N, CA, C and O atoms as CSV, one atom per row, in Angstrom:
chain,resi,resn,atom,element,x,y,z
A,1,MET,N,N,-18.162,-12.559,8.561
A,1,MET,CA,C,-17.474,-12.184,7.333
A,1,MET,C,C,-17.379,-10.652,7.243
A,1,MET,O,O,-18.342,-9.942,7.533
A,2,GLN,N,N,-16.230,-10.172,6.845
A,2,GLN,CA,C,-16.025,-8.728,6.720
A,2,GLN,C,C,-16.746,-8.171,5.507
A,2,GLN,O,O,-16.869,-8.837,4.479
A,3,SER,N,N,-17.219,-6.948,5.640
A,3,SER,CA,C,-17.836,-6.272,4.504
A,3,SER,C,C,-16.742,-5.840,3.527
A,3,SER,O,O,-15.554,-5.877,3.846
A,4,ILE,N,N,-17.164,-5.436,2.346
A,4,ILE,CA,C,-16.218,-4.951,1.342
A,4,ILE,C,C,-15.457,-3.748,1.898
A,4,ILE,O,O,-14.231,-3.680,1.801
A,5,GLY,N,N,-16.182,-2.816,2.472
A,5,GLY,CA,C,-15.563,-1.609,3.018
A,5,GLY,C,C,-14.549,-1.906,4.106
A,5,GLY,O,O,-13.482,-1.293,4.158
A,6,GLU,N,N,-14.886,-2.852,4.980
A,6,GLU,CA,C,-13.957,-3.227,6.052
A,6,GLU,C,C,-12.674,-3.816,5.481
A,6,GLU,O,O,-11.580,-3.526,5.966
A,7,ARG,N,N,-12.811,-4.645,4.446
A,7,ARG,CA,C,-11.617,-5.234,3.820
A,7,ARG,C,C,-10.749,-4.159,3.172
A,7,ARG,O,O,-9.525,-4.177,3.302
A,8,LEU,N,N,-11.395,-3.220,2.473
A,8,LEU,CA,C,-10.644,-2.144,1.820
A,8,LEU,C,C,-9.920,-1.282,2.853
A,8,LEU,O,O,-8.729,-1.001,2.716
A,9,GLU,N,N,-10.651,-0.868,3.886
A,9,GLU,CA,C,-10.062,-0.001,4.904
A,9,GLU,C,C,-8.932,-0.707,5.646
A,9,GLU,O,O,-7.876,-0.120,5.883
A,10,GLU,N,N,-9.155,-1.955,6.008
A,10,GLU,CA,C,-8.129,-2.713,6.736
A,10,GLU,C,C,-6.851,-2.853,5.904
A,10,GLU,O,O,-5.746,-2.673,6.416
A,11,ALA,N,N,-7.013,-3.174,4.623
A,11,ALA,CA,C,-5.843,-3.337,3.750
A,11,ALA,C,C,-5.091,-2.020,3.609
A,11,ALA,O,O,-3.861,-1.995,3.638
A,12,ARG,N,N,-5.831,-0.927,3.457
A,12,ARG,CA,C,-5.191,0.388,3.312
A,12,ARG,C,C,-4.425,0.748,4.581
A,12,ARG,O,O,-3.277,1.185,4.506
A,13,LYS,N,N,-5.041,0.573,5.732
A,13,LYS,CA,C,-4.400,0.927,6.996
A,13,LYS,C,C,-3.203,0.027,7.286
A,13,LYS,O,O,-2.197,0.479,7.832
A,14,ARG,N,N,-3.317,-1.250,6.919
A,14,ARG,CA,C,-2.206,-2.194,7.124
A,14,ARG,C,C,-0.969,-1.743,6.351
A,14,ARG,O,O,0.160,-1.958,6.791
A,15,LYS,N,N,-1.191,-1.118,5.196
A,15,LYS,CA,C,-0.081,-0.644,4.367
A,15,LYS,C,C,0.376,0.762,4.775
A,15,LYS,O,O,1.354,1.281,4.236
A,16,GLY,N,N,-0.337,1.374,5.728
A,16,GLY,CA,C,0.044,2.707,6.191
A,16,GLY,C,C,-0.213,3.794,5.161
A,16,GLY,O,O,0.531,4.772,5.086
A,17,ILE,N,N,-1.266,3.629,4.367
A,17,ILE,CA,C,-1.601,4.564,3.292
A,17,ILE,C,C,-2.808,5.392,3.713
A,17,ILE,O,O,-3.790,4.851,4.222
A,18,SER,N,N,-2.737,6.699,3.501
A,18,SER,CA,C,-3.888,7.558,3.793
A,18,SER,C,C,-4.851,7.527,2.606
A,18,SER,O,O,-4.488,7.114,1.505
A,19,ILE,N,N,-6.083,7.971,2.850
A,19,ILE,CA,C,-7.057,8.082,1.760
A,19,ILE,C,C,-6.502,9.012,0.682
A,19,ILE,O,O,-6.644,8.746,-0.512
A,20,ARG,N,N,-5.878,10.090,1.108
A,20,ARG,CA,C,-5.324,11.053,0.149
A,20,ARG,C,C,-4.265,10.400,-0.737
A,20,ARG,O,O,-4.267,10.593,-1.953
A,21,GLU,N,N,-3.365,9.633,-0.134
A,21,GLU,CA,C,-2.323,8.948,-0.908
A,21,GLU,C,C,-2.944,7.945,-1.878
A,21,GLU,O,O,-2.517,7.836,-3.028
A,22,ALA,N,N,-3.946,7.219,-1.411
A,22,ALA,CA,C,-4.626,6.241,-2.273
A,22,ALA,C,C,-5.324,6.947,-3.436
A,22,ALA,O,O,-5.291,6.473,-4.571
A,23,ALA,N,N,-5.950,8.074,-3.141
A,23,ALA,CA,C,-6.643,8.831,-4.189
A,23,ALA,C,C,-5.656,9.319,-5.246
A,23,ALA,O,O,-5.930,9.234,-6.444
A,24,GLU,N,N,-4.511,9.829,-4.801
A,24,GLU,CA,C,-3.506,10.310,-5.750
A,24,GLU,C,C,-2.952,9.175,-6.601
A,24,GLU,O,O,-2.728,9.339,-7.800
A,25,ALA,N,N,-2.733,8.026,-5.975
A,25,ALA,CA,C,-2.150,6.893,-6.701
A,25,ALA,C,C,-3.135,6.264,-7.681
A,25,ALA,O,O,-2.741,5.829,-8.763
A,26,THR,N,N,-4.412,6.214,-7.308
A,26,THR,CA,C,-5.410,5.542,-8.153
A,26,THR,C,C,-6.135,6.495,-9.086
A,26,THR,O,O,-6.805,6.064,-10.024
A,27,LYS,N,N,-6.001,7.797,-8.830
A,27,LYS,CA,C,-6.738,8.826,-9.580
A,27,LYS,C,C,-8.247,8.708,-9.357
A,27,LYS,O,O,-9.040,9.100,-10.214
A,28,ILE,N,N,-8.638,8.165,-8.199
A,28,ILE,CA,C,-10.046,8.071,-7.798
A,28,ILE,C,C,-10.242,9.076,-6.670
A,28,ILE,O,O,-9.437,9.136,-5.741
A,29,ARG,N,N,-11.301,9.856,-6.749
A,29,ARG,CA,C,-11.544,10.880,-5.727
A,29,ARG,C,C,-11.552,10.287,-4.327
A,29,ARG,O,O,-12.089,9.202,-4.101
A,30,GLY,N,N,-10.956,11.007,-3.398
A,30,GLY,CA,C,-10.876,10.557,-2.015
A,30,GLY,C,C,-12.234,10.357,-1.370
A,30,GLY,O,O,-12.408,9.444,-0.563
A,31,ASP,N,N,-13.211,11.208,-1.720
A,31,ASP,CA,C,-14.538,11.033,-1.127
A,31,ASP,C,C,-15.181,9.731,-1.609
A,31,ASP,O,O,-15.938,9.110,-0.863
A,32,TYR,N,N,-14.893,9.308,-2.839
A,32,TYR,CA,C,-15.405,8.020,-3.317
A,32,TYR,C,C,-14.758,6.874,-2.530
A,32,TYR,O,O,-15.441,5.943,-2.102
A,33,LEU,N,N,-13.447,6.952,-2.347
A,33,LEU,CA,C,-12.756,5.891,-1.602
A,33,LEU,C,C,-13.281,5.813,-0.171
A,33,LEU,O,O,-13.480,4.726,0.371
A,34,HIS,N,N,-13.501,6.975,0.429
A,34,HIS,CA,C,-14.038,7.018,1.792
A,34,HIS,C,C,-15.421,6.369,1.848
A,34,HIS,O,O,-15.724,5.614,2.772
A,35,LYS,N,N,-16.254,6.669,0.850
A,35,LYS,CA,C,-17.588,6.063,0.801
A,35,LYS,C,C,-17.492,4.549,0.620
A,35,LYS,O,O,-18.216,3.800,1.277
A,36,PHE,N,N,-16.610,4.098,-0.259
A,36,PHE,CA,C,-16.450,2.653,-0.458
A,36,PHE,C,C,-16.076,1.978,0.855
A,36,PHE,O,O,-16.607,0.918,1.186
A,37,GLU,N,N,-15.168,2.588,1.598
A,37,GLU,CA,C,-14.752,1.998,2.871
A,37,GLU,C,C,-15.888,2.016,3.891
A,37,GLU,O,O,-15.874,1.245,4.850
A,38,GLY,N,N,-16.865,2.888,3.688
A,38,GLY,CA,C,-18.045,2.942,4.548
A,38,GLY,C,C,-19.215,2.159,3.979
A,38,GLY,O,O,-20.344,2.288,4.452
A,39,ASN,N,N,-18.945,1.346,2.962
A,39,ASN,CA,C,-19.975,0.525,2.301
A,39,ASN,C,C,-21.108,1.370,1.713
A,39,ASN,O,O,-22.270,0.965,1.735
A,40,GLN,N,N,-20.762,2.530,1.197
A,40,GLN,CA,C,-21.723,3.404,0.530
A,40,GLN,C,C,-21.313,3.477,-0.932
A,40,GLN,O,O,-20.239,3.977,-1.266
A,41,TYR,N,N,-22.182,2.972,-1.795
A,41,TYR,CA,C,-21.798,2.848,-3.205
A,41,TYR,C,C,-22.579,3.769,-4.133
A,41,TYR,O,O,-22.369,3.748,-5.345
A,42,ASP,N,N,-23.471,4.572,-3.578
A,42,ASP,CA,C,-24.245,5.491,-4.407
A,42,ASP,C,C,-23.454,6.788,-4.567
A,42,ASP,O,O,-23.639,7.744,-3.814
A,43,ILE,N,N,-22.573,6.797,-5.560
A,43,ILE,CA,C,-21.734,7.974,-5.796
A,43,ILE,C,C,-22.192,8.742,-7.036
A,43,ILE,O,O,-21.450,9.550,-7.593
A,44,ARG,N,N,-23.421,8.475,-7.451
A,44,ARG,CA,C,-24.039,9.192,-8.575
A,44,ARG,C,C,-23.231,9.128,-9.864
A,44,ARG,O,O,-23.089,10.113,-10.589
A,45,LEU,N,N,-22.715,7.954,-10.116
A,45,LEU,CA,C,-22.010,7.687,-11.368
A,45,LEU,C,C,-22.602,6.424,-11.974
A,45,LEU,O,O,-23.189,5.613,-11.258
A,46,PRO,N,N,-22.458,6.246,-13.284
A,46,PRO,CA,C,-22.923,4.991,-13.887
A,46,PRO,C,C,-22.274,3.786,-13.213
A,46,PRO,O,O,-21.130,3.842,-12.762
A,47,GLU,N,N,-23.021,2.718,-13.158
A,47,GLU,CA,C,-22.599,1.490,-12.477
A,47,GLU,C,C,-21.230,0.995,-12.948
A,47,GLU,O,O,-20.451,0.480,-12.147
A,48,ILE,N,N,-20.939,1.146,-14.219
A,48,ILE,CA,C,-19.661,0.664,-14.742
A,48,ILE,C,C,-18.485,1.394,-14.078
A,48,ILE,O,O,-17.420,0.805,-13.890
A,49,TYR,N,N,-18.669,2.654,-13.728
A,49,TYR,CA,C,-17.615,3.407,-13.033
A,49,TYR,C,C,-17.446,2.917,-11.597
A,49,TYR,O,O,-16.326,2.779,-11.105
A,50,VAL,N,N,-18.567,2.658,-10.934
A,50,VAL,CA,C,-18.493,2.165,-9.550
A,50,VAL,C,C,-17.702,0.856,-9.508
A,50,VAL,O,O,-16.791,0.701,-8.695
A,51,ARG,N,N,-18.051,-0.076,-10.380
A,51,ARG,CA,C,-17.331,-1.360,-10.422
A,51,ARG,C,C,-15.872,-1.162,-10.820
A,51,ARG,O,O,-14.985,-1.805,-10.258
A,52,GLY,N,N,-15.621,-0.289,-11.773
A,52,GLY,CA,C,-14.242,-0.028,-12.201
A,52,GLY,C,C,-13.402,0.592,-11.091
A,52,GLY,O,O,-12.247,0.216,-10.894
A,53,PHE,N,N,-13.986,1.538,-10.370
A,53,PHE,CA,C,-13.261,2.153,-9.253
A,53,PHE,C,C,-13.000,1.140,-8.148
A,53,PHE,O,O,-11.911,1.109,-7.575
A,54,LEU,N,N,-14.002,0.308,-7.847
A,54,LEU,CA,C,-13.799,-0.727,-6.824
A,54,LEU,C,C,-12.686,-1.684,-7.241
A,54,LEU,O,O,-11.836,-2.056,-6.430
A,55,ARG,N,N,-12.701,-2.077,-8.508
A,55,ARG,CA,C,-11.674,-2.996,-9.016
A,55,ARG,C,C,-10.283,-2.353,-8.936
A,55,ARG,O,O,-9.324,-2.988,-8.496
A,56,SER,N,N,-10.182,-1.105,-9.359
A,56,SER,CA,C,-8.891,-0.404,-9.323
A,56,SER,C,C,-8.378,-0.249,-7.899
A,56,SER,O,O,-7.193,-0.445,-7.631
A,57,TYR,N,N,-9.279,0.106,-6.990
A,57,TYR,CA,C,-8.879,0.295,-5.602
A,57,TYR,C,C,-8.432,-1.031,-4.984
A,57,TYR,O,O,-7.431,-1.081,-4.270
A,58,ALA,N,N,-9.169,-2.090,-5.258
A,58,ALA,CA,C,-8.787,-3.415,-4.749
A,58,ALA,C,C,-7.424,-3.825,-5.303
A,58,ALA,O,O,-6.578,-4.317,-4.556
A,59,ASN,N,N,-7.205,-3.632,-6.585
A,59,ASN,CA,C,-5.909,-3.965,-7.187
A,59,ASN,C,C,-4.789,-3.154,-6.549
A,59,ASN,O,O,-3.723,-3.689,-6.246
A,60,TYR,N,N,-5.028,-1.876,-6.350
A,60,TYR,CA,C,-4.028,-1.007,-5.722
A,60,TYR,C,C,-3.649,-1.515,-4.324
A,60,TYR,O,O,-2.485,-1.467,-3.925
A,61,LEU,N,N,-4.663,-2.003,-3.589
A,61,LEU,CA,C,-4.423,-2.509,-2.236
A,61,LEU,C,C,-3.965,-3.966,-2.231
A,61,LEU,O,O,-3.763,-4.554,-1.169
A,62,LYS,N,N,-3.803,-4.542,-3.413
A,62,LYS,CA,C,-3.381,-5.935,-3.576
A,62,LYS,C,C,-4.387,-6.913,-2.953
A,62,LYS,O,O,-4.014,-7.924,-2.357
A,63,LEU,N,N,-5.673,-6.578,-3.110
A,63,LEU,CA,C,-6.763,-7.468,-2.701
A,63,LEU,C,C,-7.280,-8.177,-3.946
A,63,LEU,O,O,-7.093,-7.678,-5.056
A,64,PRO,N,N,-7.930,-9.334,-3.786
A,64,PRO,CA,C,-8.480,-10.030,-4.956
A,64,PRO,C,C,-9.665,-9.252,-5.550
A,64,PRO,O,O,-10.789,-9.329,-5.052
A,65,ALA,N,N,-9.390,-8.515,-6.607
A,65,ALA,CA,C,-10.392,-7.623,-7.201
A,65,ALA,C,C,-11.643,-8.370,-7.651
A,65,ALA,O,O,-12.755,-7.876,-7.463
A,66,GLU,N,N,-11.481,-9.539,-8.235
A,66,GLU,CA,C,-12.646,-10.281,-8.712
A,66,GLU,C,C,-13.556,-10.694,-7.558
A,66,GLU,O,O,-14.776,-10.735,-7.713
A,67,LYS,N,N,-12.972,-10.997,-6.412
A,67,LYS,CA,C,-13.766,-11.350,-5.219
A,67,LYS,C,C,-14.525,-10.122,-4.713
A,67,LYS,O,O,-15.691,-10.220,-4.331
A,68,ILE,N,N,-13.864,-8.978,-4.713
A,68,ILE,CA,C,-14.518,-7.731,-4.292
A,68,ILE,C,C,-15.699,-7.430,-5.215
A,68,ILE,O,O,-16.789,-7.110,-4.741
A,69,ILE,N,N,-15.490,-7.529,-6.519
A,69,ILE,CA,C,-16.554,-7.249,-7.488
A,69,ILE,C,C,-17.680,-8.272,-7.355
A,69,ILE,O,O,-18.856,-7.912,-7.415
A,70,SER,N,N,-17.335,-9.518,-7.178
A,70,SER,CA,C,-18.340,-10.566,-6.990
A,70,SER,C,C,-19.192,-10.280,-5.754
A,70,SER,O,O,-20.417,-10.397,-5.792
A,71,ASP,N,N,-18.532,-9.906,-4.663
A,71,ASP,CA,C,-19.265,-9.574,-3.436
A,71,ASP,C,C,-20.125,-8.323,-3.635
A,71,ASP,O,O,-21.241,-8.246,-3.122
A,72,TYR,N,N,-19.609,-7.356,-4.370
A,72,TYR,CA,C,-20.383,-6.142,-4.657
A,72,TYR,C,C,-21.624,-6.508,-5.480
A,72,TYR,O,O,-22.728,-6.059,-5.175
A,73,ASN,N,N,-21.439,-7.316,-6.514
A,73,ASN,CA,C,-22.571,-7.720,-7.350
A,73,ASN,C,C,-23.611,-8.486,-6.538
A,73,ASN,O,O,-24.810,-8.374,-6.795
A,74,ALA,N,N,-23.150,-9.268,-5.554
A,74,ALA,CA,C,-24.061,-10.051,-4.717
A,74,ALA,C,C,-24.938,-9.150,-3.842
A,74,ALA,O,O,-25.988,-9.582,-3.365
A,75,LEU,N,N,-24.517,-7.913,-3.633
A,75,LEU,CA,C,-25.344,-6.986,-2.856
A,75,LEU,C,C,-26.625,-6.617,-3.597
A,75,LEU,O,O,-27.607,-6.201,-2.982
A,76,GLY,N,N,-26.609,-6.773,-4.927
A,76,GLY,CA,C,-27.799,-6.510,-5.729
A,76,GLY,C,C,-28.120,-5.041,-5.918
A,76,GLY,O,O,-29.247,-4.701,-6.279
A,77,LEU,N,N,-27.167,-4.172,-5.686
A,77,LEU,CA,C,-27.426,-2.734,-5.800
A,77,LEU,C,C,-27.660,-2.306,-7.241
A,77,LEU,O,O,-28.466,-1.414,-7.505
A,78,ASN,N,N,-26.963,-2.935,-8.167
A,78,ASN,CA,C,-27.118,-2.539,-9.577
A,78,ASN,C,C,-28.481,-2.928,-10.131
A,78,ASN,O,O,-28.971,-2.270,-11.048
A,79,GLU,N,N,-29.117,-3.989,-9.599
A,79,GLU,CA,C,-30.452,-4.362,-10.067
A,79,GLU,C,C,-31.468,-3.295,-9.679
A,79,GLU,O,O,-32.355,-2.969,-10.467
A,80,SER,N,N,-31.346,-2.749,-8.468
A,80,SER,CA,C,-32.302,-1.733,-8.034
A,80,SER,C,C,-32.163,-0.464,-8.872
A,80,SER,O,O,-33.155,0.211,-9.149
A,81,LYS,N,N,-30.940,-0.141,-9.273
A,81,LYS,CA,C,-30.746,1.031,-10.134
A,81,LYS,C,C,-31.380,0.799,-11.500
A,81,LYS,O,O,-32.006,1.697,-12.061
A,82,ARG,N,N,-31.215,-0.410,-12.031
A,82,ARG,CA,C,-31.780,-0.717,-13.342
A,82,ARG,C,C,-33.294,-0.625,-13.311
A,82,ARG,O,O,-33.897,-0.077,-14.233
A,83,SER,N,N,-33.919,-1.153,-12.264
A,83,SER,CA,C,-35.377,-1.151,-12.206
A,83,SER,C,C,-35.916,0.274,-12.038
A,83,SER,O,O,-37.034,0.558,-12.471
A,84,LEU,N,N,-35.154,1.162,-11.428
A,84,LEU,CA,C,-35.575,2.539,-11.283
A,84,LEU,C,C,-35.544,3.297,-12.606
A,84,LEU,O,O,-36.330,4.218,-12.831
A,85,SER,N,N,-34.620,2.891,-13.476
A,85,SER,CA,C,-34.476,3.617,-14.735
A,85,SER,C,C,-35.484,3.172,-15.792
A,85,SER,O,O,-35.550,3.764,-16.869
A,86,ARG,N,N,-36.257,2.152,-15.502
A,86,ARG,CA,C,-37.246,1.669,-16.488
A,86,ARG,C,C,-38.540,2.414,-16.404
A,86,ARG,O,O,-39.467,2.128,-17.162
C-alpha cells in the first residue's frame, strides 16, 4: 500500500504540476507540501492546520481527501502530540 506522501507526489507529478505551482494554487507553503510528500508531518503548527492543509492539498490533486485524512489519523501522530502537551 502506498503511503500518503507517495499518493500525493504521484498525483501531483501525473498532473505535471510543480510544488511551486501547487503552493501558489493552494496557498500552502511549498516546504509544507514537500514535507507532506516525504511523509513528514511535524511542521510546527497546530494539528488542525496539518489536517486542513492535507485535506486542501488532496482536494486540489483530486484525491479522496477523507481517505487521506483517515489514513493520516491512523498514523496516530496527533495522539503523541496531545500526550506531550499534558
